[in-house]
C-alpha positions as CSV (number, residue, x, y, z in Angstrom):
1,M,2.2,-60.9,56.0
2,T,2.4,-58.7,52.9
3,T,5.2,-56.5,51.8
4,T,5.0,-53.4,49.5
5,R,7.5,-53.2,46.8
6,T,8.5,-49.8,45.4
7,E,10.0,-49.5,41.9
8,A,13.3,-47.7,41.5
9,P,13.2,-44.7,39.3
10,P,14.6,-45.3,35.8
11,A,18.2,-44.6,35.3
12,K,19.0,-41.3,33.8
13,D,20.6,-41.3,30.4
14,P,23.9,-39.4,30.5
15,A,23.2,-38.2,27.0
16,D,20.0,-36.3,28.1
17,P,20.7,-32.5,28.6
18,A,20.3,-31.2,32.1
19,P,17.3,-28.9,32.6
20,A,18.1,-25.3,32.3
21,P,18.0,-23.3,35.5
22,R,15.1,-21.0,36.0
23,G,17.3,-17.9,35.8
24,S,18.7,-18.9,32.4
25,R,15.2,-19.4,31.1
26,G,14.3,-15.9,32.0
27,R,17.4,-14.6,30.3
28,G,16.6,-16.6,27.2
29,R,13.2,-14.9,26.9
30,L,14.8,-11.5,27.1
31,V,17.2,-12.2,24.2
32,P,14.9,-11.0,21.5
33,Y,14.2,-7.8,23.3
34,W,17.9,-7.1,23.8
35,L,18.4,-7.6,20.1
36,L,15.6,-5.1,19.4
37,L,17.1,-2.6,21.8
38,P,19.6,-0.9,19.4
39,G,16.8,-0.3,16.8
40,I,14.4,1.0,19.4
41,L,17.0,3.4,20.8
42,W,17.8,4.6,17.2
43,L,14.1,5.3,16.6
44,I,13.7,7.1,19.9
45,V,16.7,9.3,19.4
46,F,16.4,10.1,15.7
47,F,12.7,9.8,15.1
48,A,10.5,10.1,18.2
49,L,12.4,12.9,20.0
50,P,12.7,15.1,16.9
51,L,9.0,14.5,16.3
52,V,8.2,15.7,19.8
53,Y,10.4,18.7,19.4
54,Q,8.8,19.7,16.1
55,A,5.4,19.2,17.7
56,S,6.3,21.6,20.5
57,T,7.8,24.0,17.9
58,S,4.6,24.2,15.9
59,V,2.6,25.6,18.9
60,Q,5.2,28.2,19.8
61,T,5.1,32.0,19.2
62,G,7.8,34.6,19.1
63,S,10.7,35.6,16.9
64,L,14.3,34.7,16.4
65,E,15.4,37.8,18.3
66,E,13.1,37.5,21.2
67,G,13.0,33.7,21.3
68,F,10.2,31.2,20.8
69,K,8.0,30.1,23.7
70,V,5.4,27.3,23.9
71,T,2.0,29.1,24.0
72,W,-0.1,26.3,22.5
73,H,-1.0,28.5,19.6
74,F,-2.8,25.9,17.4
75,A,-4.0,28.6,15.1
76,T,-0.6,28.3,13.3
77,Y,-1.9,25.1,11.7
78,W,-5.0,26.8,10.3
79,D,-3.0,29.8,9.1
80,A,-0.4,27.6,7.4
81,L,-3.1,25.5,5.6
82,T,-5.0,28.6,4.4
83,D,-1.9,30.4,3.2
84,Y,-0.2,27.5,1.4
85,W,-3.0,25.2,0.3
86,P,-2.1,25.6,-3.4
87,Q,1.4,24.2,-2.7
88,F,-0.2,21.3,-0.9
89,L,-2.5,20.6,-3.8
90,R,0.3,21.0,-6.3
91,S,2.5,18.5,-4.3
92,V,-0.3,15.9,-4.4
93,L,-0.9,16.4,-8.1
94,Y,2.8,16.3,-9.1
95,A,3.5,13.3,-6.9
96,G,0.4,11.5,-8.2
97,A,1.3,12.1,-11.8
98,A,4.9,11.0,-11.2
99,T,3.6,7.8,-9.5
100,V,1.3,6.9,-12.3
101,L,4.1,7.5,-14.9
102,C,6.5,5.4,-12.8
103,L,3.9,2.6,-12.7
104,L,3.3,2.7,-16.5
105,L,7.0,2.7,-17.2
106,G,8.2,0.4,-14.5
107,Y,5.7,-2.4,-14.8
108,P,6.7,-3.5,-18.3
109,L,10.3,-3.3,-17.4
110,A,9.8,-5.3,-14.2
111,Y,7.8,-7.9,-16.2
112,L,10.6,-8.1,-18.7
113,I,13.2,-8.7,-16.0
114,A,11.1,-11.3,-14.2
115,F,9.9,-13.4,-17.1
116,R,11.9,-12.5,-20.3
117,A,15.3,-11.3,-19.4
118,G,17.0,-14.7,-19.0
119,R,20.8,-14.3,-18.7
120,W,20.5,-10.6,-19.0
121,R,18.5,-10.3,-15.8
122,N,21.4,-9.3,-13.5
123,L,22.7,-6.7,-16.0
124,I,19.3,-5.0,-16.3
125,L,18.9,-5.0,-12.6
126,V,22.3,-3.3,-12.3
127,L,21.3,-0.7,-14.8
128,V,18.1,0.0,-12.8
129,I,19.9,0.7,-9.6
130,A,22.9,2.4,-11.3
131,P,21.5,5.9,-10.9
132,F,21.7,5.5,-7.2
133,F,25.5,5.6,-7.5
134,T,25.2,9.2,-8.6
135,S,24.1,12.1,-6.4
136,F,20.4,13.0,-6.4
137,L,21.4,16.6,-7.0
138,I,23.6,15.8,-10.0
139,R,20.9,13.6,-11.6
140,T,18.3,16.4,-11.3
141,L,20.7,19.0,-12.7
142,A,21.3,16.7,-15.7
143,W,17.6,17.2,-16.6
144,K,18.2,20.9,-17.0
145,T,20.5,20.0,-19.9
146,I,18.1,17.3,-21.3
147,L,15.1,19.7,-21.3
148,A,17.0,22.8,-22.4
149,D,15.1,25.1,-24.8
150,G,17.5,24.4,-27.7
151,G,18.1,20.8,-26.9
152,P,17.1,17.8,-29.1
153,V,14.3,16.7,-26.8
154,V,12.4,19.9,-27.0
155,G,13.1,20.1,-30.7
156,A,11.6,16.6,-31.2
157,L,8.6,17.4,-29.1
158,N,8.0,20.5,-31.1
159,S,8.3,18.7,-34.4
160,L,5.7,16.1,-33.2
161,H,3.4,18.9,-31.9
162,V,3.5,17.3,-28.5
163,L,4.1,20.6,-26.8
164,D,1.0,22.0,-28.3
165,V,-1.1,19.4,-26.4
166,T,0.9,19.8,-23.2
167,S,0.6,23.6,-23.4
168,W,-3.1,23.3,-23.9
169,L,-3.2,21.1,-20.8
170,G,-1.2,23.6,-18.8
171,A,1.8,21.3,-18.4
172,T,4.2,23.5,-20.5
173,D,4.5,27.1,-21.5
174,G,4.5,27.4,-25.2
175,D,7.6,25.9,-26.7
176,R,9.4,25.8,-23.3
177,V,9.6,22.8,-21.1
178,L,12.0,24.0,-18.3
179,A,10.4,25.9,-15.4
180,T,7.0,24.2,-16.1
181,P,5.0,21.4,-14.3
182,L,6.1,18.9,-17.0
183,A,9.7,19.4,-16.1
184,V,9.1,18.9,-12.4
185,I,7.0,15.7,-13.1
186,C,9.7,14.4,-15.4
187,G,12.4,14.9,-12.8
188,L,10.3,13.2,-10.1
189,T,9.5,10.3,-12.4
190,Y,13.2,9.7,-13.3
191,N,14.5,10.0,-9.7
192,F,11.9,7.7,-8.1
193,L,11.5,5.2,-11.0
194,P,13.8,2.6,-9.4
195,F,11.6,2.6,-6.2
196,M,8.8,1.4,-8.4
197,I,10.7,-1.2,-10.5
198,L,12.3,-3.1,-7.7
199,P,9.2,-3.9,-5.6
200,L,7.4,-4.8,-8.8
201,Y,10.2,-7.1,-9.9
202,T,10.3,-8.8,-6.5
203,S,6.5,-9.4,-6.6
204,L,6.5,-10.7,-10.2
205,E,9.4,-13.0,-9.6
206,R,7.5,-14.9,-6.9
207,I,4.7,-15.8,-9.3
208,D,4.8,-19.5,-10.1
209,G,5.3,-20.0,-13.9
210,R,3.0,-23.0,-13.8
211,L,0.1,-20.7,-13.2
212,H,0.7,-19.1,-16.7
213,E,1.0,-22.6,-18.2
214,A,-2.3,-23.6,-16.5
215,A,-4.0,-20.5,-17.9
216,G,-2.7,-21.3,-21.4
217,D,-4.0,-24.9,-21.0
218,L,-7.4,-23.5,-20.2
219,Y,-7.2,-21.5,-23.5
220,A,-6.8,-18.1,-21.9
221,K,-5.4,-15.4,-24.1
222,P,-2.2,-13.6,-23.0
223,S,-4.2,-10.5,-22.2
224,T,-6.6,-12.6,-20.1
225,T,-3.8,-14.3,-18.3
226,F,-2.2,-11.0,-17.4
227,R,-5.6,-9.5,-16.3
228,K,-6.7,-12.5,-14.3
229,V,-3.5,-14.0,-13.0
230,T,-0.4,-11.9,-13.3
231,F,-1.6,-8.5,-12.3
232,P,-3.7,-9.6,-9.2
233,L,-0.8,-11.6,-7.9
234,S,1.6,-8.6,-8.4
235,M,-0.6,-6.3,-6.4
236,P,1.6,-6.3,-3.3
237,G,4.4,-5.0,-5.5
238,V,2.2,-2.4,-7.1
239,V,1.1,-1.1,-3.6
240,S,4.7,-1.1,-2.3
241,G,6.0,0.6,-5.4
242,T,3.4,3.3,-5.4
243,L,3.9,4.0,-1.7
244,L,7.7,4.2,-2.1
245,T,7.3,6.6,-5.0
246,F,4.4,8.8,-3.9
247,I,5.5,9.5,-0.3
248,P,9.0,10.9,-1.0
249,A,7.8,12.6,-4.2
250,A,5.1,14.5,-2.2
251,G,7.7,16.0,0.1
252,D,10.4,16.6,-2.5
253,Y,11.7,20.1,-3.1
254,V,14.8,19.6,-5.2
255,N,13.1,18.9,-8.5
256,A,10.7,21.8,-8.1
257,D,13.6,24.1,-7.1
258,L,15.9,23.2,-10.0
259,L,13.5,22.3,-12.8
260,G,10.5,24.5,-11.9
261,S,9.7,28.1,-11.2
262,T,7.8,30.1,-8.6
263,D,4.6,28.8,-10.1
264,T,5.6,25.2,-9.6
265,R,6.6,25.4,-5.9
266,M,5.7,22.4,-3.8
267,V,5.1,22.3,-0.1
268,G,8.6,21.0,0.4
269,N,9.9,24.2,-1.0
270,V,7.7,26.2,1.4
271,I,9.0,24.2,4.4
272,Q,12.6,24.7,3.3
273,T,12.1,28.5,2.9
274,Q,10.3,28.8,6.2
275,F,13.1,26.9,8.0
276,L,16.2,28.3,6.4
277,R,15.3,31.7,5.0
278,I,12.4,33.3,6.7
279,L,13.2,31.5,10.0
280,D,9.6,31.0,10.9
281,Y,10.0,27.8,12.7
282,P,6.4,27.3,14.1
283,T,4.9,27.7,10.6
284,A,7.5,25.3,9.1
285,A,6.8,22.7,11.8
286,A,3.1,23.1,11.3
287,L,3.4,22.6,7.6
288,S,5.5,19.5,8.2
289,F,2.9,18.0,10.5
290,I,0.1,18.8,8.1
291,L,1.9,17.1,5.2
292,M,2.7,14.1,7.3
293,A,-0.9,13.8,8.5
294,A,-2.3,14.2,4.9
295,I,0.1,11.5,3.6
296,L,-0.8,9.1,6.4
297,L,-4.5,9.5,5.7
298,M,-4.1,9.0,2.0
299,V,-1.8,6.0,2.4
300,T,-4.2,4.4,4.9
301,F,-7.1,4.9,2.6
302,Y,-5.2,3.5,-0.3
303,I,-4.0,0.4,1.5
304,R,-7.5,-0.3,2.7
305,K,-9.0,0.0,-0.7
306,S,-6.2,-2.0,-2.4
307,G,-7.1,-5.1,-0.4
308,T,-3.5,-6.4,-0.2
309,E,-3.2,-8.6,2.9
310,D,0.6,-8.2,3.0
311,L,0.4,-4.5,3.8
312,V,-2.9,-4.0,5.7
């Protein structure tokens, strides 16, 4: 006669946590989405809905007195592009020139802050962001005084015959700097320079200093070290800085309005005039969408060609 013996289950440790109910597990999975909900609602209300409204406005016809109606008049886009293509081209050229100048001025300063500033690093960073504590409009108006015809800056440029070269290039008009392309580009460069310096500094600061020591141990010259080590590793900062500078500069209208003339109007000035003065809302909305599409295409092409994995 045989008997079967069953083992008793192991005693449960009172310190072990009790399994969570199925309902609480489901609620736990939803927590990240609940945290994202305020940001999603903000984007929907203040970005997506205005974008849809502007898209519908761009295909409307009518007048302010009679009212505007959606008639799917896509010819507004072609008319806006053919009428204002010089302003589009001028915006790209001015923004591109300001971006290049910001990179040439900002990279050495960011390099200095990251590797050579020492105990002065925080002070220099404060000085970089200090202009943000002043109104954008006031900073731009200050350049009217700096570039005044009888000011010391114009006098120094005249004595050095710099204005002769810029006048030959079409950037200035004789001995005058204000109301010229050079004045607009200078204003754009000054106002958006911090947007270039800060990403560059962040990218350069992440570079391990031992890489420079290793390059020196391999008898690399400082120029070779910069070309082979420092600059390639700082490319994410270069790409971020150029995007943060070019995109707002291309749509800017304050600098062209205050420092330029009718011959230096950018597409932002045209959009402002169409919205606030002429009250041609379909044309203004079409110009806005054309500018946005052009910037998206250029930015996408630039990011793809730059080869930075952080942004692609």
